[in-house]
matplotlib code that plots the C-alpha trace (Angstrom):
import matplotlib.pyplot as plt

x = [0.0, 1.3, 0.8, -0.4, -3.3, -4.2, -4.1, -6.3, -8.8, -9.1, -9.5, -12.4, -14.1, -13.2, -14.7, -17.6, -16.7, -14.2, -14.3, -13.2, -10.9, -9.1, -8.9, -7.5, -4.8, -4.0, -4.8, -7.6, -10.8, -10.3, -6.8, -7.9, -10.7, -8.2, -5.8, -8.6, -9.8, -6.1, -5.9, -9.4, -8.0, -4.9, -6.5, -9.5, -12.2, -14.6, -14.0, -16.3, -19.8, -20.4, -23.9, -25.5, -23.0, -23.0, -21.0, -21.3, -18.4, -18.7, -18.1, -14.7, -14.0, -14.9, -12.4, -9.8, -10.6, -10.1, -6.8, -5.4, -6.2, -4.2, -1.2, -1.1, -1.2, 1.8, 3.6, 2.9, 4.3, 7.4, 8.3, 7.9, 10.0, 12.8, 12.8, 13.0, 15.6, 17.8, 17.5, 18.4, 22.0, 21.9, 19.2, 18.8, 16.1, 17.3, 14.7, 14.6, 11.9, 11.3, 13.0, 9.9, 8.1, 6.6, 4.0, 4.5, 3.4, 7.0, 8.5, 5.8, 6.2, 9.8, 9.3, 6.5, 8.6, 11.7, 9.8, 8.5, 12.0, 14.6, 17.0, 16.7, 19.0, 17.1, 19.1, 17.4, 18.2, 16.2, 16.4, 14.6, 12.4, 15.1, 17.8, 15.5, 14.7, 18.3, 19.1, 16.4, 17.4, 21.0, 20.2, 21.4, 18.1, 15.6, 12.5, 11.6, 8.5, 7.7, 4.8, 4.2, 5.6, 6.1, 3.9, 4.1, 6.9, 6.7, 10.2, 9.0, 6.4, 4.1, 2.3, -0.2, -0.3, -2.7, -3.8, -2.7, -3.6, -1.1, -0.7, 1.3, 2.6, 3.2, 3.7, 0.5, 2.2, 2.3, -0.6, -1.0, -2.4, -5.7, -7.4, -9.6, -6.7, -4.6, -7.2, -7.5, -3.6, -3.0, 0.8, 3.9, 5.5, 8.6, 12.1, 12.8, 14.8, 16.0, 16.3, 18.2, 15.5, 11.8, 12.8, 15.0, 12.3, 9.7, 12.4, 12.3, 8.6, 8.7, 10.9, 8.1, 10.4, 7.8, 5.7, 6.6, 4.8, 4.0, 1.8, -0.5, 1.0, -0.3, -0.7, 1.0, 2.2, -0.1, 0.4, 2.5, 0.9, 2.9, 2.4, -0.9, -1.4, -3.6, -4.7, -3.3, -6.4, -6.8, -10.2, -11.6, -10.5, -7.6, -4.5, -4.0, -0.9, -0.5, 1.8, 3.7, 6.1, 8.2, 10.8, 12.4, 10.6, 13.9, 14.8, 11.5, 11.6, 9.6, 10.8, 10.1, 6.5, 5.9, 7.2, 5.1, 1.9, 2.6, 3.1, 0.0, -2.1, -1.0, -1.5, -5.0, -6.1, -6.8, -6.7]
y = [0.0, 3.5, 6.8, 8.1, 5.5, 6.8, 10.3, 9.6, 7.8, 10.6, 13.3, 11.1, 11.2, 14.9, 15.8, 13.3, 12.8, 10.8, 13.4, 16.3, 14.3, 13.2, 16.8, 17.8, 15.0, 15.7, 12.2, 10.8, 9.5, 6.0, 6.0, 7.2, 4.5, 1.7, 2.8, 2.7, -0.7, -1.8, -0.8, -2.6, -5.8, -5.6, -5.0, -7.5, -5.2, -2.8, 0.8, 2.3, 0.9, 1.8, 2.4, 4.0, 7.0, 7.4, 5.9, 5.6, 5.2, 1.7, 1.7, 0.1, 2.6, 5.4, 4.1, 3.7, 7.4, 8.9, 7.2, 7.8, 11.6, 11.6, 9.8, 12.0, 15.1, 13.8, 12.9, 16.6, 17.9, 15.6, 17.0, 20.6, 20.2, 18.3, 21.1, 23.7, 21.9, 21.5, 25.0, 26.6, 27.9, 28.9, 27.8, 31.1, 33.9, 37.2, 39.5, 43.1, 44.4, 47.9, 48.6, 49.8, 46.6, 45.0, 42.4, 38.6, 37.4, 37.8, 35.6, 32.9, 33.1, 32.4, 29.6, 28.0, 28.5, 26.9, 23.8, 23.3, 24.3, 23.5, 23.4, 27.2, 29.5, 32.8, 35.9, 38.9, 42.5, 45.5, 49.1, 52.4, 52.5, 54.1, 51.6, 48.7, 50.4, 50.7, 47.2, 46.0, 48.2, 47.0, 43.3, 43.3, 41.5, 39.4, 40.7, 43.6, 44.2, 47.8, 50.3, 52.0, 55.4, 55.6, 55.1, 51.3, 50.8, 48.2, 47.1, 45.6, 43.0, 45.0, 42.5, 44.1, 42.3, 44.5, 47.9, 48.6, 51.5, 53.9, 54.4, 56.4, 54.9, 57.3, 57.3, 57.5, 60.5, 62.4, 65.0, 63.8, 60.5, 62.0, 60.6, 63.6, 66.0, 63.5, 62.7, 66.3, 66.5, 66.4, 66.4, 65.7, 68.7, 69.5, 68.0, 64.3, 61.6, 58.6, 55.2, 52.2, 49.8, 49.4, 48.5, 51.6, 53.7, 52.2, 52.9, 56.6, 56.6, 55.1, 57.8, 60.3, 61.7, 61.9, 59.5, 56.4, 56.1, 52.4, 50.6, 47.6, 45.2, 41.9, 41.3, 43.9, 42.8, 43.9, 47.4, 47.7, 49.1, 52.3, 52.8, 53.8, 53.3, 55.6, 55.7, 58.5, 60.2, 62.8, 64.5, 62.0, 59.0, 56.7, 57.0, 53.7, 52.7, 50.1, 47.4, 45.4, 42.9, 44.1, 42.3, 42.8, 41.1, 40.1, 38.2, 36.5, 33.0, 30.1, 30.8, 34.6, 33.9, 30.9, 32.9, 35.9, 33.7, 32.3, 35.8, 37.1, 34.3, 34.9, 38.4, 38.3, 35.0, 33.1, 29.4]
z = [0.0, -0.9, 0.8, -2.6, -2.5, 0.9, -0.3, -3.4, -1.0, 1.4, -1.6, -2.8, 0.5, 1.1, -2.2, -2.3, -5.9, -7.9, -10.8, -8.4, -6.4, -9.7, -10.8, -7.4, -7.6, -11.3, -12.5, -14.5, -12.9, -14.0, -12.6, -9.2, -9.2, -10.2, -7.4, -4.6, -6.1, -5.7, -2.1, -1.4, -3.0, -0.8, 2.3, 1.5, 2.5, 0.8, 1.7, -0.8, -1.9, -5.4, -6.8, -9.9, -10.2, -6.5, -3.8, 0.0, 2.4, 4.5, 8.2, 7.7, 5.0, 7.6, 10.1, 7.4, 6.2, 9.8, 10.4, 6.8, 7.3, 10.6, 9.0, 6.0, 8.3, 10.3, 7.1, 5.9, 9.3, 9.1, 5.6, 6.8, 9.9, 7.7, 5.1, 7.8, 9.6, 6.4, 5.3, 8.7, 8.8, 12.5, 14.8, 16.8, 17.3, 18.3, 20.1, 21.0, 23.4, 25.0, 28.2, 29.8, 29.0, 32.1, 31.0, 31.6, 28.4, 26.6, 29.2, 28.7, 25.0, 25.4, 27.8, 25.5, 22.3, 23.8, 24.9, 21.2, 19.6, 22.0, 19.1, 18.8, 20.9, 21.9, 22.3, 24.0, 24.2, 25.4, 24.5, 23.7, 20.7, 18.6, 19.7, 18.7, 15.4, 14.6, 15.6, 13.3, 10.4, 10.7, 11.3, 14.8, 15.8, 13.9, 15.6, 17.9, 20.2, 20.3, 20.3, 16.8, 16.7, 12.8, 9.9, 8.9, 6.2, 3.4, 4.2, 7.4, 8.6, 10.9, 12.9, 15.2, 18.7, 20.7, 21.7, 25.1, 27.5, 28.9, 32.7, 35.0, 38.3, 40.9, 44.8, 46.9, 48.7, 45.2, 44.9, 41.4, 42.6, 43.0, 40.0, 39.1, 38.7, 36.9, 34.2, 33.3, 32.5, 29.0, 28.9, 30.9, 32.3, 34.4, 34.2, 33.4, 35.2, 33.1, 34.5, 32.9, 33.8, 35.0, 38.5, 38.8, 37.6, 40.2, 43.0, 41.9, 42.1, 45.6, 46.6, 45.3, 42.6, 39.9, 37.8, 35.6, 32.4, 31.6, 29.1, 29.7, 27.2, 28.3, 32.1, 34.2, 37.7, 40.6, 41.9, 45.1, 48.4, 47.9, 44.4, 42.5, 39.0, 37.0, 33.3, 31.2, 29.6, 27.0, 26.5, 29.0, 27.2, 28.0, 25.7, 23.7, 21.9, 19.3, 20.2, 17.5, 16.5, 13.6, 11.4, 8.0, 4.9, 3.6, 6.6, 7.5, 8.6, 10.3, 13.9, 13.8, 12.5, 15.0, 18.1, 17.1, 16.8, 20.2, 21.7, 20.1, 21.3, 24.9, 24.7, 23.4, 25.2, 22.0, 21.9]

ax = plt.figure().add_subplot(projection="3d")
ax.plot(x, y, z, "-o")
ax.set_aspect("equal")
plt.show()
């Protein structure tokens, strides 16, 4: 018995027609019928009961069909994975993400991806929006996760992950922690303090040295007792940012697409 014969049989059942199945498989109707008859003869059972210009699948044929379909899908997956492994020069994925990112989904996506593809080495770097853009532009990373601050470019794949709300974290001792006052604030004023990472920024907040803008990309960690997280609003509505994955079209590959799909599902809660 040949896999090709199993493929012909599945095509006939899926199409419910010998004619359409033959066209789909690029052979003649008589040839596909002969191949299935040959397979029935080898098995010693009737898979398809033929009538006047119509046919029905037998219970034995239904059993054989369901298992054939599963086997053919496994074979297709085996072929895809073999081709992918054979064409990959270096099994690595280089990811850049915003330094202010604080959601949990990125870490979960890396963990899930690593379980599925343990052969891939993941290298991670963080940076500002401009630093990440330069890394991507000059092929320093394969993929960046960042909010949209430019118009989409045809040079890159612009994969929209989710819309996220903007918040400000500030000390409960800060007078701006009064929500009514803060929601009417349309811009950031005063001097700026720059932190190297998110935790350093939160330490500055705890010492009541201003507020820290954050975005609700995925699941933010809970507020601490001494920190209040308030939405940043404009004209009575919370400001939203478009959070995306970006990669160069001329550098796209299976790993980038697979990791991005995993991250998107985690962020949106899709199955």
